[in-house]
C-alpha positions as CSV (number, residue, x, y, z in Angstrom):
1,M,0.1,0.1,-0.1
2,T,1.3,3.4,-0.6
3,T,1.2,6.2,2.1
4,T,0.9,9.9,1.5
5,T,4.3,10.9,1.9
6,E,5.1,8.4,-1.2
7,T,2.7,9.5,-3.1
8,T,3.3,13.3,-2.7
9,P,6.6,13.5,-4.8
10,A,4.8,11.7,-7.3
11,I,1.9,14.2,-7.7
12,W,4.9,17.2,-7.3
13,A,6.6,15.7,-10.6
14,F,3.3,15.0,-12.1
15,A,1.7,18.8,-11.8
16,E,5.6,19.8,-12.8
17,H,5.6,17.9,-15.9
18,E,2.0,19.0,-16.8
19,H,3.2,22.8,-16.0
20,K,6.3,22.2,-18.7
21,D,4.4,20.9,-20.9
22,L,1.5,23.7,-20.9
23,E,4.3,26.4,-21.2
24,R,4.9,25.6,-24.4
25,G,1.2,26.4,-25.6
26,I,1.4,29.3,-23.4
27,N,4.4,31.0,-25.2
28,R,2.3,30.4,-28.2
29,I,-0.1,32.3,-27.3
30,H,2.4,35.0,-26.3
31,D,4.0,34.4,-30.1
32,V,0.5,34.8,-31.1
33,A,-0.4,37.8,-29.4
34,C,3.0,39.5,-30.7
35,E,2.1,38.8,-34.2
36,V,-1.2,40.8,-34.3
37,G,-1.1,43.5,-36.8
38,Q,1.5,41.9,-38.4
39,R,-0.4,39.3,-39.9
40,A,-3.2,39.2,-42.4
41,T,-6.3,38.9,-40.7
42,P,-6.8,35.0,-42.4
43,E,-3.3,34.1,-40.9
44,L,-4.4,35.6,-37.5
45,S,-7.6,33.8,-37.8
46,V,-5.7,30.4,-38.5
47,D,-3.2,31.1,-35.5
48,V,-6.0,31.9,-33.0
49,I,-7.9,28.8,-34.3
50,S,-4.4,26.9,-33.1
51,V,-4.5,28.6,-29.6
52,L,-8.2,27.5,-29.3
53,T,-7.6,24.1,-30.2
54,W,-4.6,24.1,-27.6
55,V,-6.9,25.3,-25.0
56,R,-9.5,22.9,-25.7
57,D,-6.8,19.7,-26.5
58,T,-4.5,20.6,-23.7
59,L,-5.5,23.1,-21.1
60,E,-9.1,21.9,-20.9
61,P,-8.2,18.2,-19.7
62,H,-5.6,19.3,-17.5
63,I,-8.2,21.9,-16.0
64,A,-10.7,18.9,-15.6
65,W,-8.0,17.0,-13.4
66,E,-7.2,19.9,-11.3
67,D,-11.3,20.1,-10.5
68,A,-12.0,16.5,-10.1
69,W,-8.6,15.2,-8.3
70,L,-5.9,17.5,-7.4
71,Y,-8.0,20.4,-5.7
72,P,-10.3,17.8,-4.0
73,E,-7.2,15.9,-2.6
74,I,-5.8,19.0,-1.3
75,E,-9.0,20.1,0.6
76,A,-9.2,16.6,1.9
77,R,-5.8,16.6,3.1
78,L,-6.4,20.2,4.5
79,G,-10.2,19.3,6.0
80,T,-11.0,22.9,4.2
81,P,-12.4,23.6,0.7
82,W,-10.8,27.1,0.8
83,A,-7.3,26.3,0.0
84,T,-8.4,25.9,-3.7
85,R,-11.4,28.5,-4.3
86,A,-8.7,31.0,-5.6
87,A,-7.2,28.8,-8.0
88,R,-11.4,27.5,-9.2
89,F,-12.1,31.2,-9.8
90,D,-8.8,31.3,-12.2
91,H,-10.3,28.4,-13.8
92,Q,-13.3,30.3,-14.9
93,Q,-11.5,33.7,-15.9
94,I,-9.6,31.0,-17.7
95,R,-12.4,29.7,-19.7
96,D,-14.3,33.5,-20.1
97,M,-11.1,34.8,-22.0
98,A,-11.0,31.3,-23.7
99,E,-14.5,32.7,-24.6
100,R,-13.6,36.0,-25.9
101,L,-10.7,34.6,-28.1
102,N,-13.5,32.3,-29.6
103,E,-15.8,35.2,-30.2
104,D,-12.8,37.0,-31.4
105,Q,-12.0,34.1,-34.2
106,A,-15.5,34.1,-35.5
107,R,-15.1,37.8,-36.3
108,L,-12.0,37.0,-37.7
109,G,-12.9,34.4,-39.6
110,A,-16.2,36.0,-40.9
111,R,-13.9,38.9,-42.3
112,V,-16.0,41.7,-40.3
113,K,-15.1,45.0,-41.4
114,G,-13.5,47.0,-38.8
115,N,-12.7,43.9,-36.7
116,D,-11.1,44.6,-33.4
117,Q,-7.6,43.0,-33.7
118,A,-6.4,45.3,-31.0
119,G,-9.2,43.4,-28.7
120,T,-7.9,40.0,-30.3
121,R,-4.5,41.0,-28.9
122,C,-5.4,41.7,-25.6
123,H,-7.6,39.1,-25.1
124,L,-4.1,36.9,-26.3
125,F,-2.2,38.7,-23.7
126,S,-4.7,38.7,-20.7
127,L,-5.2,35.1,-21.4
128,E,-1.4,34.3,-21.1
129,A,-1.1,36.4,-17.9
130,L,-3.7,34.6,-16.1
131,L,-2.5,31.1,-17.1
132,R,1.5,32.4,-16.2
133,A,-0.2,33.8,-12.7
134,H,-2.1,30.5,-12.1
135,L,0.2,28.2,-12.9
136,E,2.6,30.1,-10.4
137,R,0.4,30.1,-7.5
138,E,-0.2,26.1,-8.1
139,E,3.4,25.8,-7.9
140,R,4.0,28.2,-4.8
141,F,0.8,27.9,-2.5
142,L,-1.0,24.9,-3.5
143,I,1.5,22.0,-4.4
144,P,3.4,22.9,-1.7
145,L,0.4,22.0,0.8
146,L,0.3,18.4,-0.5
147,T,3.9,18.3,0.9
148,E,3.0,20.1,3.9
149,A,0.0,17.9,4.6
150,A,1.8,14.4,4.1
151,S,4.6,15.5,6.2
152,D,1.8,16.3,9.3
153,D,0.3,13.0,8.7
154,A,3.3,11.3,8.9
155,E,4.6,13.2,11.9
156,P,2.0,10.8,14.5
157,A,2.9,7.8,12.7
158,R,6.8,8.6,13.6
159,R,5.9,9.4,17.1
160,Q,3.9,6.2,17.6
161,S,7.0,4.6,16.2
């Protein structure tokens, strides 16, 4: 049987690996945002589609894993849902910004006259900022809580030995 102290390094390693994979997608969002205004609308539309595809295929499954397993695990170990409330709020902000990008892409794809590429640029940079801040908060505050909770759980066992 695996103990909490044995699973915590595995959880940390998995989350770290996931976040490194997400970093490539976040860097792509940054690159697309930097290209807004320098590329023709059809090319920008394709780039925004690639960002939205990454959000759907890579980011959403990661968020679903956090919501379904990681955050409930943290909450169970700490005995409170408050530790993950801000992170869950981040997830909603990320989804809202992705929806704004979806709307931007629809306008770009339809070649609506006077489409607001500056708005698209703003939404891309906003999504990037939300994601970077969210990952940093998880790495600095949430994932370490697993280690702390695991060592707190192991302490009574050590005293009984």
